[in-house]
N, C-alpha and C positions, 0 to 999 in steps of 0.2 A: 504493500500500500504506500509506504514511504517513497520507494523508488518511483512508483507511478506518479505520485504527487510532484516529486522533484523534476521528473521528466516533463510534466505538464506545465510546471511553474517556471517561467523564464525570468530570472532576476534582472538581466540586462533589459528585457522588454518592459518590466515593471518600472525600472528607473527611467527609461525613455518616455513611457506614457505619463509617469508622475511629473517629470520635467515639463512635458507638453502642457499638462493641466496647470502648472504654475505659470508658464508663459501666457497661456490664455487668460488666467485670472488677472494677471497684471495688465495686459493689453486691454481687456474688456473694461477693467476699472478705470484706466486712464481715458478710454474712449467715452465712457459714460459720465465720469465726474468732471472731466476737463472740457468736453465738447458737446455731448448730447444734451445733458441737463442744463448747463448754462445757456446753450443756444436754443433751447426749447425745440429740439429735433427729436422725433420719436422713432424708436427702433422698430424692428419687426419682431414677431413672435412674443414669447413670454416677457422679454425685456420691455417691449413696447407697451404691453398691457400693464406691466408694473409701473411704468412711467406715468401712464394715464391715471391709474389708481392713486399713486403717490401725489400727483398734482391736484387731483380732485379733493383728496383728504386735506392737503395743505391749504387749498383755497377755502374749503368749507370751515376749517377750524382755526385758520390763521396761523398755524404753526405745524411743524412736522410731528405727526401722530405716530407713524410707523416708518422706520428707515426703509429706503427703497431696496437696500440689500436684503432685508428680511422679507419684503414682499416678493422679490424674485425667488428666493429660496422656498418660500411657502407655496407659491404657484407651481414650482417645479416638483415639489415633493410627491403629489399624487401621480405625476407622470413617471417619476422614478419607480414607484410601486408597480405601475403598468409595465414598465420596461423589465423589471425583475421577473415577471411572470410570462412576458410575451417575447422578449428579445434575447435576454441572457443575463446571467449573474455577473460575469466578468465585465461585460459592457456596462451594466448598471453601476457597478462599484466604481469604475473609472469615471463614468459620467457624473456620479455623485461627487467624486473628488473635484472634478472641474467646476461644477456648479457651486460647491461649498467654498472652494478657494476664490472663485470670482466674487462671491458675496462677501467674503472676508476682506478682500482687497478693496472692494467698493466701499465697505464700511471704514476701513483704515485710512484710505487716501482721502484727503480733503477735497471738497468741490471747489474748483478754481476756474475763473473766467479768464481765458487766455486771449480770446477775441470776441467782440460783440457782433461780428458779421455772421449771420446764421448760415450762409452758404459755406463759409470757411469751416464752421463747426460741423456741418453736414459732411463735407469732403474729408476732413481729417478724422472725424469720428468713424466714417465709413471705412477709411483705409485701415485704421488701427483695429477696429472690430473685425473686419474682413481678414486681416492677417492672423489675428488670434483664432478665429473660428476655423480658417483654412488649415492652420498649423495643427490644431488639436484634432481635426478630422483626419489628417494624414496619418495620425497615430492610432486610428480606429476608435476614437472617443467622440462622443457627441457633446455639444455645448448645451444640451437640454432643450426644453421647450417643444416647439412643433416638430423638431427633428424626431423626437421619440414617437409622437403620434404618426408621423409619416412612415417611419421604419416599421411600426406595428402594423399599419394598414398594408404596407407592401408585403410584409412577411405572411400575413393572414390571407391576402387576396392575390398577391402578385401584381396588383394594379399600380400604374403610375400615379403619383400623388402630387405632381406639380400644381394641378389645379387647386388642390386643398391649400397648399402653402400660399398661392397667389390670393385665394379668397380670404384667408385669415389675415394676411398682411393688408389687403385692401380694406377690410373692416376696421383694422387698427388705425390706419392713417386717416380714413374718413371720419372715424370717431374723434381722433385728435383734432382734425380740422373743424368739425362741428362744435367741439367744446372750447377750443382755445384760439380759433382763428384759422381761416383757410390757408393763409400763407404758410402755416406750420405743416400742412399737408404736403405742400410742394417741396419744402425743405426736406421733409422726411422721405419723399420720393427720390430726391437726389442721394440721400444717405443710403437707402435700400439698393439703388442701382449700383453705387460704388462698392458697397459692402458685398453685393452678389458677385461683381466682377473680380474683386480681390479674392474672395473665397474660391472661385473657380480657377483663378490664376495660380494660387498656392496649392490647392488641393487637386486640381485637374480631375474632378469627380467623374466626368463623363468619358474620359479616355478608357478605351476598352482593352481587355487582355484576353487572348485566346489561351485556354487552359487545356492541357493534355494530361490525363491521369491514367496511370497504369496500376491496376488493383486486382486483387483476388476476391474482393467483396463489392462487386459493382452495384448490387441492389441496395446495400446499406449506404453506399456513397451517393447513389442517385437520389434516394429518399431524403438524405440529409441536405443535399444541395437544394432540392426542391422545397423542402420545409423551411430551411433557413433563408434562402434567397428568392424563392419563387422562380428559379431558372430551370429550363429543361436541359437535357444532355443527350448526346448521341453515343450509342454504345457499339463498339466493334468487338465482338466476342471471338474467342478462339485464337488470340495472339499467343505467341510462345516466347518466353524469356530466352535470350540467346545464351546466357550463362547457366541459368538454373534449369532450363528446359521445362519449366512449369507453365501450365496454361494460365493466361492472364486475360483481362478485359481492358481494352483501351477506350477511354471516355473522352469526349470532346465537348467543351462548352465555352461560352464567352461571358465574362463578368466585367463590370466597371471598376475603376479604382475605389469607388466608395463602398464596393461590396467585398473588397479583398479580405478584410479581417473577418467578416462573417463567413466567407468561403473557407478561410483557414480554420476557423472554429468548427465548421461543419466537417471538414476533412479530419481534424484531430479526433472528433467524436466517432466518426464512422470507420476510418482506416488510417491510423497514424503512420503506418508503414508504406503507404502508397507512394509511388514515384510520380512526381508532378513537374511539369515544365510550363512556363508562362511566356507568351510572346506579347510584348507591349505594343500599344498604338495600332491595333488592327482595324481595318474597315469592315463594316458589316452591312450586307444587303439582305433585305427580307424581314422576317418577323423577329424583331428585337425590341423589347420594351425599354424605352429611354427613361430611366428613373431620374427624378429630380427631387431632391430634398433641400430645403433652404430655410 
């Protein structure tokens, strides 16, 4: 049991993911405290909802009732419970770490107005938040919020969830515009656009990888990939190992960069001894679901 645990637990990977969570926490706190909040620019997802709740409470009571860091953490908590049961425990633990560190840094760092220009606040807030989210997602961690909902829906149904993210973000910025002035909606649109471009530039979530798997347990691997990622596979049965002379099955599939760590977890659970090769940046024609989570 101990050997199995040590083989599954990768200390170097733990340090890498933990460091990414720290980097995200710092960058997200700087973006929120130095640019978004002072510039009245509203973010997407749970952070944007938290900003609206924080501002409404502050305007209603004339003072800060609940710190925005606490609101962000509380709104993410039920989503973390959902992730624990639907996505995976390791994913949830690291995502909990990134959310908690972000909330701590938001609470520690003082809010500071570096510029009164809302466009500059939107641009620099978008750049910093996009860098943080993109970097943490490259390590197979989520920044929380609607990403968890999107991953859950994709895992359960295999459906693209880009429309869901767009709809949620649309409701957030329209609400911010209606409550605080329509100019804030346009500033928030600038932020969301820049944030999305930076996330894609850092993470390259939609780049595709062709995966070739050689395994003696094709049914287990196929079921794990489908259940974890909603991806289909092509099986070539009856292959023979050149050295072992054993009968193997060759499996072919295509995944995006954003699905790499889910794919790795699925393979570790179904056949840790499988031989796998991956070819980056392949082009795909035909039936391939373009997943978008933001």
